[in-house]
KEKERO-106877 format. One line per field, with one value per residue (C-alpha): residue number from 0; residue in one letter; x, y, z. Coordinates in nm, 4 decimals, decimal comma, always signed. Layout:
N
n	[NUM;...]
res	[A;...]
xx	[X;...]
yy	[Y;...]
zz	[Z;...]
END
This chain:
481
n	[0;1;2;3;4;5;6;7;8;9;10;11;12;13;14;15;16;17;18;19;20;21;22;23;24;25;26;27;28;29;30;31;32;33;34;35;36;37;38;39;40;41;42;43;44;45;46;47;48;49;50;51;52;53;54;55;56;57;58;59;60;61;62;63;64;65;66;67;68;69;70;71;72;73;74;75;76;77;78;79;80;81;82;83;84;85;86;87;88;89;90;91;92;93;94;95;96;97;98;99;100;101;102;103;104;105;106;107;108;109;110;111;112;113;114;115;116;117;118;119;120;121;122;123;124;125;126;127;128;129;130;131;132;133;134;135;136;137;138;139;140;141;142;143;144;145;146;147;148;149;150;151;152;153;154;155;156;157;158;159;160;161;162;163;164;165;166;167;168;169;170;171;172;173;174;175;176;177;178;179;180;181;182;183;184;185;186;187;188;189;190;191;192;193;194;195;196;197;198;199;200;201;202;203;204;205;206;207;208;209;210;211;212;213;214;215;216;217;218;219;220;221;222;223;224;225;226;227;228;229;230;231;232;233;234;235;236;237;238;239;240;241;242;243;244;245;246;247;248;249;250;251;252;253;254;255;256;257;258;259;260;261;262;263;264;265;266;267;268;269;270;271;272;273;274;275;276;277;278;279;280;281;282;283;284;285;286;287;288;289;290;291;292;293;294;295;296;297;298;299;300;301;302;303;304;305;306;307;308;309;310;311;312;313;314;315;316;317;318;319;320;321;322;323;324;325;326;327;328;329;330;331;332;333;334;335;336;337;338;339;340;341;342;343;344;345;346;347;348;349;350;351;352;353;354;355;356;357;358;359;360;361;362;363;364;365;366;367;368;369;370;371;372;373;374;375;376;377;378;379;380;381;382;383;384;385;386;387;388;389;390;391;392;393;394;395;396;397;398;399;400;401;402;403;404;405;406;407;408;409;410;411;412;413;414;415;416;417;418;419;420;421;422;423;424;425;426;427;428;429;430;431;432;433;434;435;436;437;438;439;440;441;442;443;444;445;446;447;448;449;450;451;452;453;454;455;456;457;458;459;460;461;462;463;464;465;466;467;468;469;470;471;472;473;474;475;476;477;478;479;480]
res	[X;X;X;X;X;X;X;X;X;X;X;X;X;X;X;X;X;X;X;X;X;X;X;X;X;X;X;X;X;X;X;X;X;X;X;X;X;X;X;X;X;X;X;X;X;X;X;X;X;X;X;X;X;X;X;X;X;X;X;X;X;X;X;X;X;X;X;X;X;X;X;X;X;X;X;X;X;X;X;X;X;X;X;X;X;X;X;X;X;X;X;X;X;X;X;X;X;X;X;X;X;X;X;X;X;X;X;X;X;X;X;X;X;X;X;X;X;X;X;X;X;X;X;X;X;X;X;X;X;X;X;X;X;X;X;X;X;X;X;X;X;X;X;X;X;X;X;X;X;X;X;X;X;X;X;X;X;X;X;X;X;X;X;X;X;X;X;X;X;X;X;X;X;X;X;X;X;X;X;X;X;X;X;X;X;X;X;X;X;X;X;X;X;X;X;X;X;X;X;X;X;X;X;X;X;X;X;X;X;X;X;X;X;X;X;X;X;X;X;X;X;X;X;X;X;X;X;X;X;X;X;X;X;X;X;X;X;X;X;X;X;X;X;X;X;X;X;X;X;X;X;X;X;X;X;X;X;X;X;X;X;X;X;X;X;X;X;X;X;X;X;X;X;X;X;X;X;X;X;X;X;X;X;X;X;X;X;X;X;X;X;X;X;X;X;X;X;X;X;X;X;X;X;X;X;X;X;X;X;X;X;X;X;X;X;X;X;X;X;X;X;X;X;X;X;X;X;X;X;X;X;X;X;X;X;X;X;X;X;X;X;X;X;X;X;X;X;X;X;X;X;X;X;X;X;X;X;X;X;X;X;X;X;X;X;X;X;X;X;X;X;X;X;X;X;X;X;X;X;X;X;X;X;X;X;X;X;X;X;X;X;X;X;X;X;X;X;X;X;X;X;X;X;X;X;X;X;X;X;X;X;X;X;X;X;X;X;X;X;X;X;X;X;X;X;X;X;X;X;X;X;X;X;X;X;X;X;X;X;X;X;X;X;X;X;X;X;X;X;X;X;X;X;X;X;X;X;X;X;X;X;X;X;X;X;X;X;X;X;X;X;X;X;X;X;X;X;X;X;X;X]
xx	[+7,6700;+7,5740;+7,8816;+7,7556;+7,5470;+7,7587;+7,8926;+7,5678;+7,7394;+7,4993;+7,4463;+7,5606;+7,8795;+7,9393;+8,2078;+8,2979;+8,3625;+8,6993;+8,6197;+8,8448;+8,7429;+8,4728;+8,4855;+8,3480;+8,3580;+8,1130;+8,1470;+7,7952;+7,6156;+7,3708;+7,1903;+7,1640;+7,2794;+6,9252;+6,9659;+7,2165;+7,0846;+7,3172;+7,2500;+7,4573;+7,3731;+7,0452;+6,9347;+6,9039;+7,1211;+7,0012;+7,1704;+7,5364;+7,6332;+7,7339;+7,7345;+7,9810;+7,9383;+8,2220;+8,1014;+8,4352;+8,3452;+7,9969;+7,8753;+7,6683;+7,3743;+7,0140;+6,7326;+6,6521;+7,0134;+7,0910;+7,4430;+7,4960;+7,7870;+7,9621;+8,0336;+8,1065;+8,1945;+7,9862;+8,1346;+8,0202;+8,0467;+8,1600;+8,3345;+8,1190;+8,2288;+8,4505;+8,2592;+7,9664;+7,7987;+7,8025;+7,5906;+7,5709;+7,3061;+7,1279;+6,7575;+6,6090;+6,2678;+6,0077;+6,0677;+6,1579;+6,4814;+6,3846;+6,0827;+6,0828;+5,8910;+5,7147;+5,9374;+6,2472;+6,5783;+6,6970;+7,0332;+7,2137;+7,3521;+7,0087;+6,8453;+7,1232;+7,0797;+6,7065;+6,7714;+7,0457;+6,8073;+6,5409;+6,7915;+6,9353;+6,5869;+6,5066;+6,8366;+6,7373;+6,4000;+6,5735;+6,8080;+6,5094;+6,3329;+6,6492;+6,6391;+6,2713;+6,0983;+5,9696;+5,8840;+6,1407;+6,0871;+5,8061;+5,7192;+5,4958;+5,4441;+5,5339;+5,2077;+5,2804;+5,0136;+5,0669;+5,1147;+5,0218;+5,2449;+4,9621;+4,9853;+4,6906;+4,5242;+4,7546;+4,7061;+4,9176;+5,1910;+5,1192;+5,3721;+5,3068;+5,3269;+5,2158;+4,8850;+4,8481;+4,8168;+5,1357;+4,9477;+4,8900;+5,0146;+4,8098;+4,8464;+5,0201;+5,0709;+5,1142;+5,4235;+5,2995;+5,2603;+5,5997;+5,7632;+5,5910;+5,7211;+6,0695;+6,0472;+5,9175;+6,2048;+6,4585;+6,2980;+6,3108;+6,6737;+6,7625;+6,5757;+6,7633;+7,0948;+7,0057;+6,8990;+7,2229;+7,4198;+7,2338;+7,3182;+7,6842;+7,6804;+7,5188;+7,7837;+8,0598;+7,9162;+7,8652;+8,2216;+8,3429;+8,1482;+8,2712;+8,6359;+8,6449;+8,9580;+8,8593;+8,7728;+8,6014;+8,4632;+8,4062;+8,2270;+8,1451;+7,8751;+7,8993;+7,5776;+7,3543;+7,5784;+7,5800;+7,8481;+7,8440;+8,0562;+8,0707;+8,2739;+8,2968;+8,1343;+8,3577;+8,6473;+8,4850;+8,7567;+8,7326;+8,7492;+8,8079;+8,6252;+8,7395;+8,5395;+8,3475;+8,4040;+8,2459;+8,2310;+8,3044;+8,0890;+8,4068;+8,4264;+8,1033;+8,1110;+8,3321;+8,2579;+8,2885;+8,3670;+8,2664;+8,3867;+8,4481;+8,0966;+8,1701;+7,9232;+7,9304;+7,8201;+7,6975;+7,7439;+7,4425;+7,2057;+7,1374;+7,0396;+7,3985;+7,4820;+7,2030;+7,3431;+7,6179;+7,6304;+7,8027;+7,7928;+7,8353;+7,8540;+7,9188;+8,2553;+8,2920;+7,9510;+7,9774;+7,6696;+7,7319;+7,5037;+7,4682;+7,3614;+7,3953;+7,5325;+7,2507;+7,0401;+6,8953;+6,6298;+6,7300;+6,4492;+6,4472;+6,3262;+6,1370;+5,8856;+6,0283;+5,9981;+6,2191;+6,4821;+6,7806;+6,9941;+7,0013;+7,1372;+7,3798;+7,3891;+7,4996;+7,8014;+7,7395;+7,4521;+7,4965;+7,3156;+7,3598;+7,2764;+7,2255;+7,1285;+6,8224;+6,8806;+6,6640;+6,7232;+6,9244;+6,7595;+6,8631;+6,8585;+6,9037;+7,1390;+7,1643;+7,0122;+7,0612;+6,7865;+6,6049;+6,6511;+6,4645;+6,4920;+6,3033;+6,2339;+5,9812;+6,1798;+5,9431;+5,6072;+5,3088;+4,9525;+4,6884;+4,3486;+4,0548;+3,8961;+4,1142;+4,3352;+4,6439;+4,9436;+5,2742;+5,5280;+5,8909;+6,1402;+6,4631;+6,5639;+6,8386;+6,8768;+6,7185;+6,9327;+6,7365;+6,5983;+6,2395;+6,1296;+5,8380;+5,7727;+5,4300;+5,3119;+5,5042;+5,6157;+5,7999;+5,7081;+5,8241;+5,9229;+6,0846;+5,8690;+5,9111;+5,8134;+5,9058;+5,9205;+5,7801;+5,8472;+5,6691;+5,6882;+5,4988;+5,5676;+5,2429;+5,2026;+4,9659;+4,6987;+4,4543;+4,2167;+4,2863;+4,2054;+4,2707;+4,5514;+4,5992;+4,8750;+4,8266;+5,0561;+4,8696;+4,9499;+4,8633;+4,6938;+4,4845;+4,1841;+4,3735;+4,5171;+4,4014;+4,4989;+4,7466;+4,8945;+4,7488;+4,8630;+4,6252;+4,7130;+4,5812;+4,7148;+4,6760;+4,6189;+4,9210;+5,0050;+5,3421;+5,3830;+5,4402;+5,3576;+5,4937;+5,2303;+5,3828;+5,2930;+5,4998;+5,4448;+5,5151;+5,3701;+5,4177;+5,5126;+5,3659;+5,4677;+5,3718;+5,1038;+5,0743;+5,4244;+5,3856;+5,3497;+5,2785;+5,1837;+4,8599;+4,7874;+4,4493;+4,3241;+3,9906;+4,0516;+3,8198;+4,1137;+4,4297;+4,7098;+5,0653;+5,3459;+5,6243;+5,9273;+6,2096;+6,5160;+6,4614;+6,1197;+5,9123;+6,0427;+5,9660;+6,1747;+6,1304;+6,3566;+6,3040;+6,3134;+6,3574;+6,4918]
yy	[+11,8143;+12,0803;+11,9892;+11,6368;+11,7419;+12,0273;+11,8372;+11,6625;+11,3257;+11,0317;+10,8101;+10,4926;+10,3073;+10,0036;+9,7340;+9,4249;+9,1098;+8,9374;+8,6189;+8,7221;+9,0644;+9,0617;+9,4260;+9,7102;+10,0695;+10,3512;+10,7241;+10,8658;+10,9745;+10,7428;+10,7561;+10,3863;+10,0534;+9,9898;+10,2886;+10,0899;+9,8676;+9,6011;+9,4129;+9,1533;+9,1049;+9,2876;+9,0740;+9,2479;+9,0871;+9,0980;+8,7899;+8,6954;+9,0597;+9,3146;+9,6949;+9,8958;+10,2748;+10,5244;+10,6521;+10,8162;+11,0680;+11,1293;+11,4750;+11,3681;+11,1627;+11,2143;+11,2281;+10,8578;+10,7522;+10,7201;+10,8064;+11,0354;+10,8706;+10,9878;+10,6383;+10,2838;+9,9349;+9,6450;+9,3094;+8,9836;+8,6531;+8,5046;+8,7040;+8,7688;+8,5636;+8,7072;+8,9454;+8,9870;+9,3304;+9,4669;+9,7812;+9,9736;+10,2471;+10,4568;+10,4032;+10,6348;+10,5461;+10,8063;+10,8674;+11,1368;+11,1206;+11,3465;+11,4624;+11,8143;+11,8699;+12,1970;+12,4359;+12,2164;+12,3544;+12,2829;+12,1149;+12,2258;+11,8809;+11,7196;+11,9889;+11,9627;+11,5870;+11,6307;+11,8745;+11,6520;+11,3575;+11,5618;+11,6909;+11,3440;+11,2004;+11,4807;+11,4116;+11,0485;+11,1563;+11,3949;+11,1192;+10,8922;+11,1540;+11,2068;+10,8415;+10,8500;+10,9682;+11,3216;+11,6300;+11,9081;+12,2291;+12,4376;+12,1599;+12,2653;+12,1140;+12,2703;+12,4677;+12,6149;+12,4033;+12,2493;+11,8731;+11,5983;+11,3054;+11,1001;+10,7400;+10,5787;+10,2641;+9,9621;+9,7340;+9,4231;+9,4440;+9,8080;+10,0864;+10,4261;+10,7270;+11,0892;+11,1464;+11,3533;+11,6759;+11,6004;+11,6899;+11,3528;+10,9949;+10,7157;+10,3438;+10,2879;+9,9860;+9,6385;+9,4211;+9,2444;+9,5728;+9,6916;+9,3663;+9,3988;+9,7517;+9,6300;+9,3566;+9,6091;+9,8392;+9,5612;+9,4671;+9,8276;+9,8503;+9,5368;+9,6665;+9,9949;+9,8105;+9,5909;+9,8925;+10,0676;+9,7549;+9,7213;+10,0812;+10,0166;+9,7043;+9,8919;+10,1633;+9,9033;+9,7217;+10,0478;+10,1536;+9,8195;+9,8623;+10,2173;+10,1519;+9,8213;+9,7477;+9,4660;+9,1164;+9,0242;+9,1826;+9,0191;+9,2362;+9,1186;+9,3001;+9,2257;+9,4159;+9,1824;+8,8780;+8,8780;+8,8510;+8,9972;+8,8146;+8,9628;+8,8476;+9,0519;+8,8342;+8,9852;+8,8068;+8,4670;+8,2011;+7,9434;+7,5694;+7,3207;+6,9885;+6,7591;+6,4683;+6,3848;+6,6353;+6,6713;+7,0327;+7,1500;+7,4108;+7,6125;+7,6607;+7,8606;+8,1321;+7,9539;+7,9118;+7,5481;+7,4527;+7,0897;+6,8906;+6,5366;+6,4316;+6,4961;+6,4970;+6,7705;+6,6475;+6,9158;+6,8851;+6,7992;+7,0930;+7,1735;+7,4803;+7,5656;+7,5896;+7,8297;+8,0628;+7,8351;+7,9085;+7,7660;+7,8657;+7,5700;+7,5543;+7,2969;+7,3807;+7,1431;+7,0162;+6,6654;+6,5611;+6,6628;+6,6867;+6,7894;+6,5791;+6,5977;+6,3976;+6,1802;+6,2632;+6,5829;+6,7479;+6,9940;+7,2438;+7,4712;+7,8174;+7,8494;+7,5932;+7,2883;+6,9456;+6,8711;+6,6120;+6,4317;+6,4898;+6,8131;+6,7846;+7,0248;+6,8503;+7,1295;+7,3538;+7,6833;+7,5530;+7,7360;+7,7381;+7,8901;+7,6590;+7,7799;+7,6079;+7,7492;+7,5355;+7,2414;+7,1847;+7,3103;+7,5772;+7,5926;+7,9213;+7,8594;+8,1219;+7,9830;+7,6718;+7,5377;+7,2829;+7,0677;+6,9203;+6,6054;+6,4135;+6,0841;+5,8655;+5,6046;+5,3572;+5,0585;+5,0242;+5,1147;+5,0345;+5,3063;+5,1295;+5,2731;+5,5906;+5,5694;+5,8022;+5,6387;+5,7465;+5,7292;+5,5119;+5,6213;+5,3386;+5,5372;+5,8070;+5,9964;+6,2911;+6,3452;+6,6106;+6,6192;+6,2662;+6,3681;+6,0594;+5,8803;+5,5289;+5,5093;+5,8184;+5,7460;+6,1071;+6,3426;+6,4351;+6,6568;+6,9145;+7,2227;+7,5359;+7,7501;+7,7829;+7,4999;+7,4633;+7,1343;+6,9906;+6,6642;+6,4602;+6,1324;+5,9380;+5,7643;+5,5090;+5,5906;+5,3735;+5,3953;+5,6079;+5,9763;+6,0631;+6,3305;+6,2769;+6,4567;+6,4775;+6,6312;+6,7351;+6,6685;+6,8184;+6,6674;+6,9186;+6,9129;+6,7870;+6,5191;+6,5063;+6,7677;+6,8723;+7,1575;+7,1707;+7,0269;+6,9571;+6,8489;+6,7378;+6,5188;+6,1704;+6,1373;+5,8139;+5,6363;+5,2775;+5,2211;+5,5956;+5,7864;+6,1274;+6,3070;+6,4702;+6,7760;+6,9645;+7,2424;+7,5279;+7,6670;+7,5268;+7,6266;+7,3915;+7,5004;+7,4613;+7,1235;+7,0776;+7,1118;+6,9649;+6,6366;+6,5999;+6,3191;+6,2790;+6,1299;+6,0383;+5,9986;+5,9439;+5,9176;+5,5961;+5,2976;+5,0657;+5,0480;+5,2829;+5,2430;+5,4610;+5,3665;+5,1798;+5,4245;+5,5418;+5,9186;+6,0076;+6,0043;+6,2284;+6,4179;+6,7285;+6,9563;+7,2320;+7,5018;+7,8546;+8,0318;+7,9317]
zz	[+18,3669;+18,1139;+17,9135;+17,8508;+17,5514;+17,4249;+17,1205;+17,0273;+16,9725;+16,9239;+17,2272;+17,0505;+16,9650;+16,7395;+16,7542;+16,5553;+16,7545;+16,7253;+16,9181;+17,2115;+17,3458;+17,6123;+17,7275;+17,5147;+17,6507;+17,5789;+17,6518;+17,6367;+17,9542;+18,1298;+18,4602;+18,5405;+18,4039;+18,2773;+18,0422;+17,8329;+17,5511;+17,4092;+17,0811;+16,8972;+16,5299;+16,5908;+16,8862;+17,2254;+17,4952;+17,8572;+18,0037;+18,0428;+18,0116;+18,2757;+18,2657;+18,4740;+18,4923;+18,5265;+18,8653;+18,9325;+18,6608;+18,7916;+18,8705;+19,1664;+19,2760;+19,1859;+19,4277;+19,3854;+19,4278;+19,0547;+18,9506;+18,6502;+18,4674;+18,1505;+18,0230;+18,1218;+18,0035;+17,8741;+17,9716;+17,8073;+17,9886;+17,6563;+17,3874;+17,0777;+16,7771;+16,5067;+16,2818;+16,5214;+16,5108;+16,8679;+16,9183;+17,2486;+17,2689;+17,5310;+17,5923;+17,8549;+17,9915;+18,0847;+18,4563;+18,7100;+18,8968;+19,1920;+19,3887;+19,5345;+19,8578;+19,9189;+20,1123;+20,0833;+19,9661;+19,6099;+19,5715;+19,2578;+19,1745;+19,2018;+18,9879;+18,7298;+18,7177;+18,6524;+18,3676;+18,2280;+18,2215;+18,0427;+17,7885;+17,7368;+17,6797;+17,4352;+17,2596;+17,2189;+17,0786;+16,8384;+16,7252;+16,6720;+16,4591;+16,2556;+16,1453;+16,0381;+15,7210;+15,7666;+15,5709;+15,5378;+15,7276;+15,5787;+15,3335;+15,0440;+14,6991;+14,3640;+14,3659;+14,7077;+14,8801;+15,2197;+15,2333;+15,4772;+15,5662;+15,7158;+15,5926;+15,4104;+15,5414;+15,5013;+15,1994;+15,1504;+14,8875;+14,7977;+14,7575;+14,9171;+14,6884;+14,6563;+14,4819;+14,1625;+14,3621;+14,5612;+14,8822;+15,0475;+15,0501;+14,8889;+14,8233;+14,4901;+14,2610;+14,4053;+14,3818;+14,0673;+13,8797;+14,0013;+13,8899;+13,5517;+13,5140;+13,5977;+13,3328;+13,0797;+13,1650;+13,1194;+12,7872;+12,6711;+12,7779;+12,5825;+12,2784;+12,3005;+12,3248;+12,0283;+11,8240;+11,9093;+11,8221;+11,4910;+11,4075;+11,4852;+11,2684;+10,9816;+11,0031;+11,0055;+10,7038;+10,5166;+10,5873;+10,4535;+10,1310;+10,0830;+10,1528;+9,9567;+10,1531;+10,3892;+10,2731;+10,6001;+10,9165;+11,2543;+11,5091;+11,8614;+12,0598;+12,4320;+12,5070;+12,3074;+12,2990;+11,9183;+11,6557;+11,3047;+11,0494;+10,7005;+10,4044;+10,0882;+9,8222;+9,5577;+9,7231;+9,7827;+9,7501;+9,4723;+9,5401;+9,2573;+9,2873;+9,0012;+9,1405;+9,4558;+9,7396;+10,0855;+10,2022;+10,5561;+10,7366;+10,7966;+10,4181;+10,4228;+10,1565;+9,9024;+9,5317;+9,4214;+9,0607;+9,0124;+8,7115;+8,5832;+8,6798;+9,0467;+9,3323;+9,5966;+9,9403;+10,1789;+10,5577;+10,7713;+10,8125;+11,1791;+11,3862;+11,4775;+11,1052;+11,0162;+10,7493;+10,6139;+10,2400;+9,9310;+9,5644;+9,3297;+8,9498;+8,6777;+8,5294;+8,2337;+8,1209;+8,2633;+8,4593;+8,8202;+9,1206;+9,4848;+9,7812;+10,1594;+10,4485;+10,5786;+10,2717;+10,4165;+10,2033;+9,9297;+9,8712;+9,5637;+9,6618;+9,3310;+9,4573;+9,2833;+9,4410;+9,7397;+9,6644;+9,8085;+9,4968;+9,2965;+8,9426;+8,7736;+8,4362;+8,2044;+8,1879;+8,3638;+8,5759;+8,9066;+9,2400;+9,5818;+9,8708;+10,2260;+10,5489;+10,7271;+11,0357;+10,9283;+10,5568;+10,2633;+10,0485;+9,6817;+9,4911;+9,1188;+8,9785;+8,6270;+8,4739;+8,1230;+8,1598;+8,2163;+7,8710;+7,7696;+7,4403;+7,3992;+7,0946;+6,9858;+6,7758;+6,7779;+6,6048;+6,8224;+6,7171;+6,7398;+6,7004;+6,5097;+6,6418;+6,9511;+7,1516;+7,2932;+7,4989;+7,3154;+7,4917;+7,4599;+7,4371;+7,3980;+7,6489;+7,4698;+7,7091;+8,0484;+8,2180;+8,5431;+8,5613;+8,4832;+8,2847;+8,4519;+8,3204;+8,4846;+8,2981;+7,9746;+8,0067;+8,2401;+8,5984;+8,8866;+8,6290;+8,7918;+8,7670;+8,4593;+8,0949;+7,8579;+7,4830;+7,3582;+7,0115;+6,9335;+6,6134;+6,5599;+6,2412;+6,1310;+5,8535;+5,5656;+5,4051;+5,1155;+5,3242;+5,3950;+5,7576;+6,0135;+6,2629;+6,5947;+6,8530;+7,1993;+7,4842;+7,8094;+8,1495;+8,4868;+8,7158;+9,0307;+8,8311;+8,6378;+8,2862;+8,0380;+7,6866;+7,6877;+7,3347;+7,0123;+6,6580;+6,3772;+6,0253;+5,7453;+5,6983;+5,3175;+5,1327;+5,0040;+5,0803;+5,2438;+5,2959;+5,6178;+5,7597;+6,0683;+6,2880;+6,4575;+6,7738;+6,9282;+7,1681;+7,5120;+7,8331;+8,1928;+8,4748;+8,8060;+9,1686;+9,3206;+9,0517;+8,6722;+8,6525;+8,4574;+8,0779;+7,8274;+7,4578;+7,3190;+6,9524;+6,7794;+6,4230;+6,2440;+6,0485;+6,0737;+6,1022;+6,3096;+6,2189;+6,3476;+6,4649;+6,2272;+6,3567;+6,2914;+6,4767;+6,4522;+6,3094;+6,6339;+6,9082;+7,2277;+7,2958;+7,5994;+7,7283;+7,9895;+7,8560;+8,1898;+8,5288]
END
């Protein structure tokens, strides 16, 4: 029997069920059928299974009648199903096989069986230790200190780890902290991937600028799920629009030349179209404009009033419009206006010692639709600096008086005088004199953006603005866009 353990093979064998086989042999030594443990898919089987030992290969009988067998066969009453995990192992209990009486003779086969049982049991213990966590031989830490593998007191959900001295085990972070660390690690990994992808994109874009060879670049990054699309602006295609044209999002990046008083209609602005861009300019000087499908809002980035229609009234007026996902933003590239020219052609009475708003009855030019009838002036004026030139033709009488003309601006506190012109209205029946006022005024953002003209005189009687086709005027033009 000494040869049983010579090769140190493990006392276990595993099979996979095929739904037909009922018999499964094993070749490790056992001393009784009860020493064989049978499990199917991890569950121990004790019923409907038989164990037959290879007694013909036995080396003898033990003192209690046990047979030392070098193998056997496990027979199931019903074949394990296909794919079942069948495991046959040896499990030796703590017992003696023989009892030796004082003065009795020792039989070699009985003594060998006793030693074989002890060695087999020790082999099972050794195999059990081999599958457990344990310190290596002569275990010491990095400082040469001895270590202890004694477990700390159990705490729910805690990991077990070495302490800072690497000499003993302690309870570590709980599952929540570990999960948080995992999330932080994943976040850091994504950030690293995105940073790497951004660096790659920057290198690609830089190479495109340097080489000046490619008109467009499309780069897909599978790590971050992003796409970089770049089109060289110096090669933006031109689209002629001699009339009304509706643009398509797929045309993003084109330059549109609108003429013949055409209207450019932009596609609906929505999140999926964030970044769609068009450059549009007036190509012939006819009054053109821009609107959107569904009348989405057009918002000038210089702070001007939002509107549904954006005018391009003058030749060379150019804007760049881009969708931010909710509305169209308008960047003014070049603006030749607004330009406003209004006239007072009918007589208007200015009573004694009064100050009265001039009403304009002829709108000659209003490039951006700024005339406001309720104010008798202009309103919603785009931000910028404007030059105003005002002339009011007043009738003269036999009394010389002072005449004044004011340009008023509407601010947060109401109307206030912004520009002023003062002159003498000399005596002279049936004569006339033009009061002049000119200067530069600033239109603000959302406020200080409405203007009107007021006239006053110091006469004790009513004076009139003369009925004339050209002598009373209101001119305003933006100096900067």
